GUBA-841249 format. One record per residue (C-alpha): z, y, x; residue number from 1; residue in one letter. Coordinates in nm, 2 decimals. Example, Ala and Ser with C-alpha at 12.3 -4.5 7.8 and 13.67 -1.06 7.14 Angstrom:
2
pt pz = 0.78; py = -0.45; px = 1.23; n = 1; res = A
pt pz = 0.71; py = -0.11; px = 1.37; n = 2; res = S
***
This chain:
123
pt pz = 1.86; py = 1.86; px = -1.81; n = 1; res = M
pt pz = 1.66; py = 2.13; px = -1.98; n = 2; res = V
pt pz = 1.86; py = 2.41; px = -1.81; n = 3; res = D
pt pz = 1.78; py = 2.25; px = -1.47; n = 4; res = N
pt pz = 1.40; py = 2.25; px = -1.55; n = 5; res = E
pt pz = 1.42; py = 2.61; px = -1.67; n = 6; res = A
pt pz = 1.60; py = 2.70; px = -1.34; n = 7; res = Y
pt pz = 1.32; py = 2.55; px = -1.14; n = 8; res = W
pt pz = 1.05; py = 2.71; px = -1.35; n = 9; res = I
pt pz = 1.22; py = 3.05; px = -1.32; n = 10; res = H
pt pz = 1.24; py = 2.99; px = -0.94; n = 11; res = L
pt pz = 0.87; py = 2.90; px = -0.92; n = 12; res = A
pt pz = 0.77; py = 3.20; px = -1.14; n = 13; res = T
pt pz = 0.98; py = 3.43; px = -0.91; n = 14; res = S
pt pz = 0.82; py = 3.29; px = -0.60; n = 15; res = A
pt pz = 0.47; py = 3.35; px = -0.74; n = 16; res = V
pt pz = 0.56; py = 3.70; px = -0.84; n = 17; res = E
pt pz = 0.70; py = 3.77; px = -0.49; n = 18; res = I
pt pz = 0.38; py = 3.64; px = -0.33; n = 19; res = V
pt pz = 0.17; py = 3.86; px = -0.56; n = 20; res = G
pt pz = 0.38; py = 4.16; px = -0.47; n = 21; res = T
pt pz = 0.37; py = 4.08; px = -0.10; n = 22; res = M
pt pz = -0.01; py = 4.05; px = -0.11; n = 23; res = I
pt pz = -0.04; py = 4.40; px = -0.27; n = 24; res = I
pt pz = 0.20; py = 4.56; px = -0.03; n = 25; res = V
pt pz = 0.06; py = 4.38; px = 0.28; n = 26; res = A
pt pz = -0.29; py = 4.46; px = 0.17; n = 27; res = G
pt pz = -0.21; py = 4.82; px = 0.12; n = 28; res = A
pt pz = -0.05; py = 4.87; px = 0.46; n = 29; res = F
pt pz = -0.31; py = 4.66; px = 0.63; n = 30; res = G
pt pz = -0.59; py = 4.85; px = 0.47; n = 31; res = S
pt pz = -0.43; py = 5.18; px = 0.57; n = 32; res = L
pt pz = -0.37; py = 5.07; px = 0.93; n = 33; res = A
pt pz = -0.73; py = 4.96; px = 0.97; n = 34; res = I
pt pz = -0.85; py = 5.28; px = 0.81; n = 35; res = F
pt pz = -0.63; py = 5.49; px = 1.04; n = 36; res = L
pt pz = -0.75; py = 5.30; px = 1.35; n = 37; res = V
pt pz = -1.11; py = 5.34; px = 1.26; n = 38; res = H
pt pz = -1.05; py = 5.71; px = 1.17; n = 39; res = L
pt pz = -0.90; py = 5.78; px = 1.51; n = 40; res = C
pt pz = -1.19; py = 5.60; px = 1.69; n = 41; res = R
pt pz = -1.44; py = 5.78; px = 1.47; n = 42; res = R
pt pz = -1.64; py = 5.46; px = 1.47; n = 43; res = S
pt pz = -1.81; py = 5.53; px = 1.13; n = 44; res = S
pt pz = -1.88; py = 5.84; px = 0.91; n = 45; res = P
pt pz = -1.56; py = 5.95; px = 0.72; n = 46; res = R
pt pz = -1.72; py = 5.87; px = 0.38; n = 47; res = A
pt pz = -1.80; py = 5.51; px = 0.49; n = 48; res = Q
pt pz = -1.44; py = 5.47; px = 0.62; n = 49; res = L
pt pz = -1.29; py = 5.59; px = 0.29; n = 50; res = V
pt pz = -1.53; py = 5.36; px = 0.10; n = 51; res = S
pt pz = -1.42; py = 5.06; px = 0.31; n = 52; res = D
pt pz = -1.06; py = 5.15; px = 0.28; n = 53; res = F
pt pz = -1.08; py = 5.18; px = -0.10; n = 54; res = R
pt pz = -1.27; py = 4.85; px = -0.12; n = 55; res = S
pt pz = -1.01; py = 4.67; px = 0.10; n = 56; res = S
pt pz = -0.72; py = 4.81; px = -0.09; n = 57; res = L
pt pz = -0.88; py = 4.72; px = -0.43; n = 58; res = G
pt pz = -0.94; py = 4.36; px = -0.32; n = 59; res = R
pt pz = -0.58; py = 4.33; px = -0.22; n = 60; res = S
pt pz = -0.47; py = 4.47; px = -0.55; n = 61; res = I
pt pz = -0.70; py = 4.23; px = -0.74; n = 62; res = L
pt pz = -0.57; py = 3.93; px = -0.55; n = 63; res = L
pt pz = -0.21; py = 4.03; px = -0.61; n = 64; res = G
pt pz = -0.28; py = 4.09; px = -0.98; n = 65; res = L
pt pz = -0.41; py = 3.73; px = -1.01; n = 66; res = E
pt pz = -0.08; py = 3.60; px = -0.88; n = 67; res = F
pt pz = 0.12; py = 3.82; px = -1.11; n = 68; res = L
pt pz = -0.09; py = 3.70; px = -1.41; n = 69; res = V
pt pz = -0.03; py = 3.34; px = -1.30; n = 70; res = A
pt pz = 0.35; py = 3.41; px = -1.29; n = 71; res = A
pt pz = 0.34; py = 3.55; px = -1.64; n = 72; res = D
pt pz = 0.15; py = 3.25; px = -1.77; n = 73; res = I
pt pz = 0.39; py = 3.01; px = -1.61; n = 74; res = I
pt pz = 0.69; py = 3.20; px = -1.74; n = 75; res = N
pt pz = 0.56; py = 3.23; px = -2.10; n = 76; res = T
pt pz = 0.41; py = 2.88; px = -2.15; n = 77; res = V
pt pz = 0.67; py = 2.68; px = -1.96; n = 78; res = A
pt pz = 0.99; py = 2.86; px = -2.06; n = 79; res = I
pt pz = 0.95; py = 3.06; px = -2.38; n = 80; res = E
pt pz = 0.66; py = 2.92; px = -2.58; n = 81; res = P
pt pz = 0.72; py = 3.12; px = -2.90; n = 82; res = T
pt pz = 0.46; py = 3.31; px = -3.10; n = 83; res = V
pt pz = 0.61; py = 3.64; px = -2.99; n = 84; res = G
pt pz = 0.61; py = 3.55; px = -2.62; n = 85; res = S
pt pz = 0.24; py = 3.43; px = -2.65; n = 86; res = L
pt pz = 0.14; py = 3.76; px = -2.81; n = 87; res = V
pt pz = 0.32; py = 3.95; px = -2.53; n = 88; res = I
pt pz = 0.14; py = 3.73; px = -2.27; n = 89; res = L
pt pz = -0.19; py = 3.80; px = -2.44; n = 90; res = A
pt pz = -0.13; py = 4.17; px = -2.41; n = 91; res = G
pt pz = -0.03; py = 4.15; px = -2.05; n = 92; res = I
pt pz = -0.33; py = 3.93; px = -1.96; n = 93; res = V
pt pz = -0.56; py = 4.17; px = -2.15; n = 94; res = L
pt pz = -0.42; py = 4.48; px = -1.97; n = 95; res = I
pt pz = -0.44; py = 4.31; px = -1.63; n = 96; res = R
pt pz = -0.78; py = 4.18; px = -1.70; n = 97; res = T
pt pz = -0.90; py = 4.53; px = -1.78; n = 98; res = F
pt pz = -0.74; py = 4.65; px = -1.46; n = 99; res = L
pt pz = -0.91; py = 4.38; px = -1.26; n = 100; res = S
pt pz = -1.25; py = 4.46; px = -1.43; n = 101; res = F
pt pz = -1.21; py = 4.83; px = -1.36; n = 102; res = S
pt pz = -1.12; py = 4.77; px = -0.99; n = 103; res = L
pt pz = -1.41; py = 4.53; px = -0.95; n = 104; res = E
pt pz = -1.65; py = 4.79; px = -1.09; n = 105; res = V
pt pz = -1.49; py = 5.06; px = -0.86; n = 106; res = E
pt pz = -1.52; py = 4.83; px = -0.55; n = 107; res = I
pt pz = -1.88; py = 4.71; px = -0.61; n = 108; res = D
pt pz = -2.00; py = 5.04; px = -0.75; n = 109; res = V
pt pz = -2.20; py = 4.86; px = -1.02; n = 110; res = R
pt pz = -2.14; py = 4.67; px = -1.34; n = 111; res = W
pt pz = -2.08; py = 4.30; px = -1.30; n = 112; res = P
pt pz = -2.40; py = 4.21; px = -1.49; n = 113; res = W
pt pz = -2.62; py = 4.42; px = -1.27; n = 114; res = Q
pt pz = -2.78; py = 4.26; px = -0.97; n = 115; res = K
pt pz = -2.63; py = 4.33; px = -0.63; n = 116; res = S
pt pz = -2.81; py = 4.60; px = -0.43; n = 117; res = A
pt pz = -2.78; py = 4.38; px = -0.12; n = 118; res = Q
pt pz = -3.07; py = 4.14; px = -0.04; n = 119; res = T
pt pz = -2.99; py = 3.79; px = 0.06; n = 120; res = P
pt pz = -2.99; py = 3.73; px = 0.44; n = 121; res = Q
pt pz = -3.26; py = 3.51; px = 0.58; n = 122; res = Q
pt pz = -3.11; py = 3.21; px = 0.76; n = 123; res = G
***
């Protein structure tokens, strides 16, 4: 019975990992395609296009990382709840959180605690 539960948990973890990876890959190619289309049309200045591309790519990576962290949490807590596996999970989450924080700063071009440069739209 326990082996059957472990099988389903491994399957769920693998599915979440695959979704996270697909989000990153699809986001990368989608961002690149949009960038190339806009570059060929010359609809905006090149610097703006590059900035938009980096922002779109970064957001795709952030979303994919969230899924990968979720898969690590499911795998560690549900399958191998040992002190060693929890320490490894903490390290993985710490590294991925740092990556997410770094990407967010890069995308928004400001620290999270700074106010946004954009003003609220009047409705």
